[in-house]
N, CA, C and O of each residue as an XYZ file, in Angstrom:
612
protein
N      70.540     88.130   -132.509
C      69.895     86.725   -132.126
C      69.061     87.351   -131.346
O      69.391     88.171   -130.489
N      67.715     86.926   -131.655
C      66.675     86.503   -130.809
C      66.036     85.347   -130.669
O      65.893     84.366   -131.399
N      65.562     85.729   -129.261
C      65.098     83.901   -128.449
C      64.143     83.855   -129.126
O      63.269     84.656   -129.457
N      64.513     82.176   -129.446
C      63.068     81.636   -129.742
C      62.430     80.898   -128.703
O      63.104     80.278   -127.881
N      60.311     80.926   -128.653
C      60.522     79.846   -127.904
C      59.366     79.162   -128.161
O      58.256     79.643   -128.391
N      59.621     78.254   -128.120
C      58.872     77.178   -129.249
C      58.215     76.213   -128.342
O      58.940     75.406   -127.760
N      56.543     76.183   -128.084
C      55.347     75.269   -127.460
C      55.680     74.142   -128.496
O      56.153     74.128   -129.632
N      55.178     73.100   -127.511
C      55.160     71.966   -127.863
C      53.950     71.727   -127.621
O      53.247     72.702   -127.355
N      53.329     70.379   -127.634
C      51.961     70.293   -126.896
C      52.163     69.013   -126.423
O      52.847     68.026   -126.696
N      51.050     69.487   -125.343
C      50.995     68.033   -124.023
C      51.488     67.778   -124.283
O      51.769     68.123   -125.431
N      52.517     66.556   -123.420
C      52.860     65.782   -123.274
C      52.087     64.877   -123.388
O      50.973     65.226   -122.998
N      52.141     63.223   -123.953
C      50.864     62.114   -123.959
C      51.153     61.487   -122.777
O      52.276     61.040   -123.009
N      50.746     61.017   -121.163
C      51.153     60.378   -120.361
C      51.065     58.896   -120.878
O      50.137     58.280   -121.403
N      52.763     58.421   -120.446
C      53.196     57.388   -121.019
C      52.143     55.629   -120.803
O      52.055     54.963   -119.771
N      51.774     55.459   -121.595
C      50.504     53.701   -121.417
C      51.412     53.200   -119.885
O      51.180     53.044   -118.687
N      52.398     53.103   -120.721
C      53.019     52.246   -118.765
C      52.994     52.731   -117.418
O      52.747     52.096   -116.393
N      53.381     54.351   -117.603
C      52.677     54.873   -117.026
C      51.658     54.114   -116.045
O      51.924     53.192   -115.273
N      50.526     54.685   -116.254
C      49.179     54.059   -115.363
C      49.346     53.209   -115.394
O      50.083     52.366   -115.903
N      48.463     53.368   -114.675
C      48.965     51.669   -113.501
C      47.025     51.050   -114.154
O      45.995     51.655   -114.452
N      47.440     49.587   -114.098
C      46.350     48.958   -114.403
C      45.362     49.210   -113.520
O      44.257     48.959   -114.001
N      45.341     49.592   -112.459
C      44.156     49.552   -111.025
C      43.743     50.581   -110.766
O      43.115     50.835   -109.739
N      44.155     51.756   -112.090
C      43.258     52.757   -111.510
C      42.452     52.707   -113.230
O      42.302     53.653   -114.003
N      42.134     51.567   -113.375
C      40.953     51.829   -114.243
C      39.453     50.722   -113.837
O      39.401     49.864   -112.956
N      38.644     51.021   -114.567
C      37.951     50.208   -113.635
C      37.749     48.910   -114.256
O      38.253     48.752   -115.367
N      36.963     47.757   -113.621
C      37.758     46.561   -113.382
C      36.578     46.002   -114.492
O      35.563     46.692   -114.401
N      36.468     44.905   -115.528
C      36.507     44.480   -116.311
C      34.987     43.733   -116.269
O      34.051     43.843   -117.061
N      35.118     42.875   -114.949
C      33.724     42.420   -114.163
C      33.875     42.040   -112.467
O      34.811     41.460   -111.917
N      32.831     42.489   -111.963
C      32.963     43.591   -110.510
C      33.380     41.672   -109.765
O      33.297     40.475   -110.037
N      33.932     42.866   -108.489
C      34.410     41.249   -107.652
C      33.969     41.219   -106.371
O      34.739     41.697   -105.539
N      32.613     40.649   -105.873
C      31.741     41.225   -104.551
C      32.450     39.575   -103.371
O      32.573     38.351   -103.356
N      32.618     40.453   -102.832
C      33.245     39.771   -100.998
C      32.076     39.142   -100.927
O      30.902     39.507   -100.881
N      32.923     37.596   -100.929
C      32.082     36.668   -100.254
C      31.600     35.596    -98.960
O      30.666     35.126    -98.311
N      32.939     35.643    -99.165
C      33.814     34.565    -97.959
C      32.483     33.730    -97.221
O      31.514     33.922    -96.486
N      33.345     32.449    -98.149
C      32.928     31.421    -98.397
C      33.940     29.611    -98.449
O      34.598     28.908    -99.216
N      33.409     29.656    -97.025
C      34.534     28.060    -97.816
C      35.133     27.680    -98.724
O      34.427     27.903    -99.708
N      36.342     27.068    -99.119
C      36.257     26.063   -100.667
C      37.150     25.359   -100.571
O      37.818     25.612    -99.568
N      37.605     24.346   -101.303
C      38.441     23.286   -100.783
C      39.045     23.800   -102.554
O      38.376     24.250   -103.484
N      40.442     23.518   -102.481
C      41.593     23.913   -103.307
C      42.622     22.944   -103.564
O      43.432     22.544   -102.728
N      42.531     22.523   -104.993
C      43.627     21.008   -105.217
C      44.330     21.745   -106.359
O      43.893     22.337   -107.345
N      45.488     21.527   -105.928
C      46.456     21.778   -106.188
C      47.394     20.443   -107.357
O      47.264     19.224   -107.247
N      48.415     21.278   -108.545
C      47.991     19.701   -109.391
C      48.925     18.672   -108.777
O      49.302     17.567   -109.167
N      49.250     19.615   -107.359
C      50.460     18.104   -106.428
C      49.800     17.289   -106.106
O      50.242     16.222   -105.679
N      48.185     17.636   -106.251
C      47.545     16.421   -106.030
C      46.622     16.575   -104.333
O      45.477     16.130   -104.257
N      47.373     17.315   -102.959
C      46.342     17.099   -101.923
C      45.528     17.591   -102.231
O      45.374     17.833   -103.429
N      44.624     17.969   -101.294
C      43.162     19.039   -101.128
C      43.191     19.772    -99.883
O      43.736     19.280    -98.896
N      42.733     20.729    -99.857
C      43.045     22.310    -98.909
C      42.349     22.879    -98.718
O      41.647     23.231    -99.666
N      42.126     23.240    -97.742
C      40.133     24.150    -97.516
C      40.775     25.975    -97.716
O      41.732     26.351    -98.393
N      40.382     26.321    -97.357
C      40.701     27.696    -97.455
C      39.188     28.671    -98.063
O      38.304     28.151    -98.744
N      39.189     29.688    -97.757
C      37.792     30.683    -97.900
C      37.726     31.598    -98.876
O      38.644     32.404    -98.725
N      37.241     31.777    -99.556
C      36.463     32.717   -100.682
C      36.663     33.935   -100.392
O      36.141     33.858    -99.280
N      37.016     35.113   -100.465
C      36.965     36.312   -100.470
C      36.161     36.842   -101.161
O      35.003     37.158   -100.890
N      37.057     37.037   -102.618
C      35.702     37.376   -103.312
C      36.416     36.835   -104.760
O      37.625     36.878   -104.989
N      35.781     36.519   -105.319
C      35.640     36.209   -107.053
C      34.996     37.215   -107.796
O      34.487     38.279   -107.444
N      35.121     36.654   -108.933
C      34.316     37.616   -110.123
C      35.260     36.272   -111.763
O      36.023     35.306   -111.760
N      34.596     37.026   -112.727
C      35.125     36.065   -113.709
C      36.097     36.247   -113.874
O      35.859     36.891   -114.896
N      36.857     36.275   -113.826
C      38.211     36.770   -114.205
C      39.464     36.181   -113.209
O      40.688     36.231   -113.335
N      38.487     35.537   -112.051
C      39.861     35.281   -110.970
C      38.819     35.260   -109.761
O      37.590     35.319   -109.793
N      39.821     35.144   -108.538
C      39.395     34.511   -107.365
C      40.594     34.642   -105.828
O      41.794     34.383   -105.743
N      39.698     35.101   -104.899
C      40.588     36.056   -103.702
C      40.925     34.740   -102.708
O      39.845     34.399   -102.225
N      41.760     34.065   -102.325
C      41.554     33.302   -101.672
C      42.084     33.941    -99.502
O      43.122     34.583    -99.343
N      41.708     33.795    -98.985
C      42.597     34.026    -97.664
C      42.829     33.067    -97.496
O      42.185     32.063    -97.803
N      44.297     33.202    -96.702
C      44.785     31.364    -96.532
C      45.803     31.522    -95.364
O      46.495     32.537    -95.280
N      45.879     30.565    -94.521
C      46.904     30.860    -93.663
C      48.464     30.077    -93.761
O      48.635     28.862    -93.861
N      49.134     30.742    -93.724
C      50.830     30.297    -93.988
C      50.685     29.464    -94.201
O      49.639     29.640    -94.826
N      50.991     27.593    -94.284
C      51.124     26.560    -94.327
C      50.297     26.349    -95.617
O      50.818     25.995    -96.675
N      48.997     26.585    -95.467
C      47.814     27.050    -96.914
C      49.291     27.475    -97.931
O      50.418     27.175    -98.327
N      48.130     28.436    -97.922
C      49.956     29.732    -98.528
C      51.273     28.501    -99.251
O      51.520     28.225   -100.425
N      51.840     28.034    -98.058
C      53.223     27.226    -98.657
C      53.461     26.232    -99.368
O      54.388     26.119   -100.170
N      52.208     25.050    -98.984
C      51.111     24.177   -100.360
C      50.990     24.427   -101.558
O      51.162     23.614   -102.466
N      50.593     25.897   -101.707
C      50.328     26.347   -102.981
C      51.226     27.031   -103.975
O      51.290     27.307   -105.173
N      52.132     27.209   -102.421
C      53.486     27.875   -103.635
C      54.398     28.045   -102.360
O      54.407     28.906   -101.481
N      55.382     26.593   -102.635
C      56.348     27.070   -101.330
C      57.379     27.719   -101.374
O      58.214     27.787   -100.472
N      57.434     28.501   -102.903
C      58.632     29.798   -103.099
C      58.392     30.897   -102.455
O      59.219     31.791   -102.640
N      57.482     31.131   -101.721
C      56.139     32.245   -102.070
C      56.365     33.664   -102.307
O      57.103     33.883   -103.268
N      56.015     34.481   -101.813
C      57.101     35.770   -103.639
C      56.206     36.275   -104.402
O      55.040     36.625   -104.221
N      57.346     36.262   -105.840
C      56.717     36.769   -106.666
C      56.735     35.245   -107.425
O      57.474     34.270   -107.282
N      55.757     35.471   -108.155
C      55.415     34.316   -109.149
C      55.826     34.884   -110.889
O      55.881     35.974   -111.460
N      56.016     33.664   -111.207
C      56.871     33.366   -112.469
C      55.208     33.290   -113.420
O      55.080     32.085   -113.204
N      54.183     33.569   -114.085
C      53.324     33.183   -115.434
C      53.731     32.351   -115.825
O      52.821     31.538   -115.663
N      54.783     31.671   -116.444
C      55.073     30.423   -117.151
C      55.210     29.262   -116.200
O      54.992     28.186   -116.757
N      55.563     29.165   -114.694
C      55.524     28.482   -114.083
C      55.081     28.411   -112.568
O      55.325     28.062   -111.413
N      54.147     29.083   -113.579
C      52.969     29.963   -112.126
C      52.337     28.888   -111.766
O      52.010     28.258   -112.771
N      51.906     28.218   -110.488
C      51.487     26.766   -110.070
C      49.888     26.467   -110.753
O      49.058     27.376   -110.739
N      49.641     25.442   -111.197
C      48.097     25.310   -111.888
C      47.130     24.813   -110.636
O      47.630     24.571   -109.538
N      45.647     24.674   -110.894
C      45.038     24.657   -109.512
C      43.954     24.162   -110.079
O      43.928     24.234   -111.308
N      42.502     23.388   -109.219
C      41.252     22.953   -109.597
C      40.953     23.328   -108.495
O      41.591     22.950   -107.512
N      39.454     24.524   -108.370
C      38.231     24.653   -107.365
C      37.474     24.239   -107.061
O      36.864     23.787   -108.030
N      36.778     23.956   -105.774
C      35.269     23.495   -106.473
C      34.773     24.948   -105.121
O      35.501     25.458   -104.269
N      33.341     25.222   -105.425
C      32.740     25.599   -103.773
C      31.554     25.227   -104.423
O      31.462     24.735   -105.548
N      30.575     25.517   -103.570
C      29.407     25.812   -103.451
C      29.090     27.665   -103.934
O      30.049     28.411   -103.739
N      27.786     28.306   -104.528
C      27.595     29.512   -104.450
C      26.214     29.198   -104.451
O      25.618     28.223   -104.908
N      25.845     30.135   -103.896
C      24.457     30.397   -103.772
C      23.804     31.163   -104.856
O      24.306     32.075   -105.513
N      22.662     30.684   -104.948
C      21.629     31.012   -106.816
C      20.351     30.783   -106.707
O      19.651     29.797   -106.937
N      20.018     32.497   -106.080
C      18.484     31.641   -106.106
C      18.679     30.831   -104.688
O      19.755     30.568   -104.151
N      17.308     30.492   -104.204
C      17.347     29.297   -103.127
C      18.045     28.254   -102.901
O      17.965     27.715   -101.798
N      18.961     27.696   -103.998
C      19.460     26.568   -103.968
C      20.999     26.703   -104.196
O      21.499     27.701   -104.715
N      21.941     25.269   -103.628
C      23.184     25.628   -104.305
C      23.657     24.993   -104.905
O      23.636     23.766   -104.814
N      24.572     26.041   -106.181
C      24.735     25.390   -107.391
C      26.461     24.716   -106.955
O      26.697     24.645   -105.749
N      27.184     24.417   -107.593
C      28.605     23.825   -107.339
C      29.168     24.484   -108.251
O      28.508     24.738   -109.258
N      30.593     24.957   -108.145
C      30.855     25.731   -109.279
C      31.980     25.124   -109.069
O      32.071     24.723   -107.909
N      32.962     24.873   -109.791
C      34.198     24.196   -110.187
C      35.257     24.672   -111.255
O      34.707     24.847   -112.342
N      36.998     25.008   -111.279
C      37.303     25.872   -112.154
C      38.355     24.757   -112.257
O      38.398     23.642   -111.736
N      39.397     25.562   -113.296
C      40.916     25.132   -112.805
C      41.114     26.499   -113.844
O      40.545     27.068   -114.776
N      42.603     26.618   -112.804
C      43.319     27.365   -113.465
C      44.851     28.022   -113.004
O      45.654     27.102   -113.158
N      45.704     29.475   -112.406
C      46.774     29.660   -112.161
C      46.977     30.254   -111.411
O      46.292     31.273   -111.316
N      48.151     29.971   -110.302
C      48.627     31.042   -109.185
C      48.566     32.492   -110.001
O      48.542     32.577   -111.229
N      48.545     33.639   -109.055
C      48.737     34.977   -110.337
C      49.571     35.773   -109.190
O      50.658     36.280   -109.467
N      49.090     35.847   -108.076
C      50.213     36.327   -106.653
C      49.754     35.937   -105.579
O      48.806     35.161   -105.464
N      50.688     36.682   -104.250
C      50.329     36.521   -102.667
C      50.249     37.822   -102.151
O      51.191     38.575   -102.401
N      49.342     38.221   -101.503
C      49.830     39.628   -101.143
C      49.818     38.619    -99.237
O      49.204     37.590    -98.956
N      50.794     39.520    -98.273
C      50.549     39.574    -96.673
C      48.892     40.218    -96.606
O      49.132     41.362    -96.992
N      47.673     40.193    -96.405
C      46.779     40.822    -95.062
C      46.578     41.045    -93.892
O      46.321     42.146    -93.405
N      46.697     39.808    -93.216
C      47.036     40.701    -91.951
C      48.688     39.791    -91.253
O      49.664     39.730    -92.001
N      48.754     39.204    -89.888
C      49.721     38.741    -89.609
C      49.250     37.186    -89.689
O      50.238     36.495    -89.940
N      47.842     36.258    -89.534
C      48.090     35.136    -89.901
C      47.641     34.299    -91.172
O      47.901     33.163    -91.567
N      46.668     35.591    -91.758
C      46.792     35.004    -93.023
C      46.804     35.500    -94.123
O      46.871     36.729    -94.110
N      46.735     34.657    -95.845
C      47.664     35.781    -96.674
C      46.992     35.560    -97.965
O      46.568     34.485    -98.390
N      46.937     37.013    -98.685
C      46.145     36.737    -99.859
C      46.492     36.715   -101.032
O      47.035     37.628   -101.654
N      46.036     35.078   -101.620
C      46.465     34.477   -102.844
C      45.203     34.802   -103.999
O      44.049     34.541   -103.660
N      45.356     35.129   -104.774
C      44.731     35.147   -106.211
C      45.096     34.310   -107.263
O      46.179     33.780   -107.511
N      44.127     34.275   -107.788
C      44.085     32.307   -108.872
C      43.282     33.182   -109.841
O      42.257     33.845   -109.678
N      44.296     32.915   -111.195
C      43.263     33.554   -111.653
C      42.645     32.356   -112.864
O      43.435     31.451   -113.134
N      41.541     32.342   -113.439
C      40.552     31.705   -113.880
C      41.227     31.384   -115.539
O      41.623     32.342   -116.203
N      41.294     30.074   -116.051
C      41.223     29.722   -117.543
C      40.559     28.841   -118.055
O      40.156     27.779   -117.582
N      40.388     29.471   -119.456
C      39.112     28.186   -120.188
C      37.928     28.137   -119.523
O      37.119     27.381   -120.062
N      37.414     28.866   -118.201
C      36.089     28.677   -117.697
C      35.145     27.660   -118.839
O      35.141     27.788   -120.064
N      34.295     26.534   -117.941
C      33.530     26.313   -118.950
C      32.832     26.360   -119.761
O      33.668     26.526   -120.648
N      31.620     26.354   -120.432
C      30.296     27.753   -120.320
C      29.495     27.725   -119.385
O      28.951     28.786   -119.081
N      29.088     26.178   -118.440
C      28.369     26.267   -117.718
C      27.909     26.633   -116.090
O      26.919     26.776   -115.372
N      29.859     26.679   -116.082
C      30.941     27.621   -114.688
C      30.086     29.077   -115.229
O      29.090     29.559   -114.688
N      30.706     29.527   -116.290
C      30.891     30.256   -116.572
C      29.629     31.483   -115.954
O      29.653     32.461   -115.208
N      28.482     30.668   -116.852
C      27.164     31.705   -116.551
C      26.920     31.015   -115.626
O      25.689     31.017   -115.616
N      27.298     30.318   -114.698
C      26.767     30.029   -112.916
C      27.330     31.242   -112.186
O      26.807     32.057   -111.426
N      28.817     31.069   -112.757
C      29.727     32.909   -111.879
C      29.069     34.443   -112.784
O      29.247     35.547   -112.270
N      28.552     34.344   -113.726
C      27.565     35.309   -114.095
C      25.915     35.577   -113.441
O      25.341     36.666   -113.448
N      25.486     34.579   -113.019
C      24.948     34.662   -112.270
C      24.479     34.665   -111.285
O      23.355     35.042   -110.952
N      25.557     34.106   -110.520
C      26.335     34.686   -109.156
C      26.417     36.000   -108.597
O      25.776     36.491   -107.668
N      27.507     36.592   -109.476
C      28.224     37.706   -109.499
C      27.240     39.109   -109.754
O      27.669     40.250   -109.587
N      25.617     38.733   -110.261
C      24.325     39.368   -110.272
C      23.323     39.648   -109.809
O      22.613     40.653   -109.764
N      23.294     38.537   -109.401
C      22.877     38.083   -107.659
C      23.269     38.399   -106.500
O      22.684     38.473   -105.420
N      24.545     38.619   -106.890
C      24.808     39.329   -105.274
C      25.205     40.881   -105.556
O      25.194     41.449   -104.464
N      25.655     42.061   -106.906
C      25.410     42.867   -107.166
C      23.876     43.726   -107.080
O      23.711     44.922   -106.844
N      22.841     42.667   -107.357
C      22.268     43.020   -107.071
C      21.324     43.404   -105.291
O      20.861     44.452   -104.842
N      21.391     41.918   -104.699
C      21.665     42.096   -103.336
C      22.180     43.031   -102.591
O      21.695     43.337   -101.501
N      23.619     43.796   -103.295
C      23.826     44.591   -102.272
C      23.522     45.739   -102.476
O      23.691     46.604   -101.617
N      22.901     46.038   -103.910
C      22.391     47.265   -103.732
C      20.980     47.560   -102.999
O      20.560     48.661   -102.643
N      20.549     46.692   -102.905
C      18.804     46.920   -102.176
C      19.720     47.625   -100.871
O      19.693     48.834   -100.638
N      20.581     46.562   -100.027
C      21.269     47.077    -99.290
C      20.722     48.185    -98.847
O      19.814     48.350    -98.032
N      21.439     49.034    -99.535
C      22.641     50.225    -99.769
C      21.421     51.048    -99.667
O      21.331     51.613    -98.577
N      20.122     51.355   -100.778
C      19.347     51.773   -100.736
C      18.187     51.537    -99.246
O      17.710     52.568    -98.771
N      17.866     50.385    -98.699
C      17.462     50.586    -97.431
C      18.114     51.181    -96.542
O      17.581     52.016    -95.811
N      19.615     50.784    -96.442
C      19.717     51.547    -95.236
C      19.782     52.948    -95.447
O      19.751     53.759    -94.521
N      19.894     53.321    -96.935
C      19.901     54.723    -96.943
C      19.078     55.671    -97.165
O      19.448     56.842    -97.076
């Protein structure tokens, strides 16, 4: 009996094994570090800081009390029962401030440091005016950041 060797083509990587975080973002997320008001559907108005924003959502930094008010269960967020929110903030566009408002749902929360949590909110059904304002703001931020890198280097 002669031993045989079977040569198989290389296995394709399992799509599920590839992390979505390794792929480039569809929408850049410029860091803005601005104050914002967020209102969960429970009705209370909470002050927080926007760390970054994109066309898909927004990452906030807040203290434990605010995070608890947003999602009192903490930890994992179930998409079906994810808390809904309304957010409003002033975005600088050119030489003026424009008010941006949107609705969406809580996606996840992660500890940033001992006092703050990162809270990620996903926008749902952005109105065309809000989308255009946000798109202009993201473009301005990226343009400004690129110019700063060129002048620094």
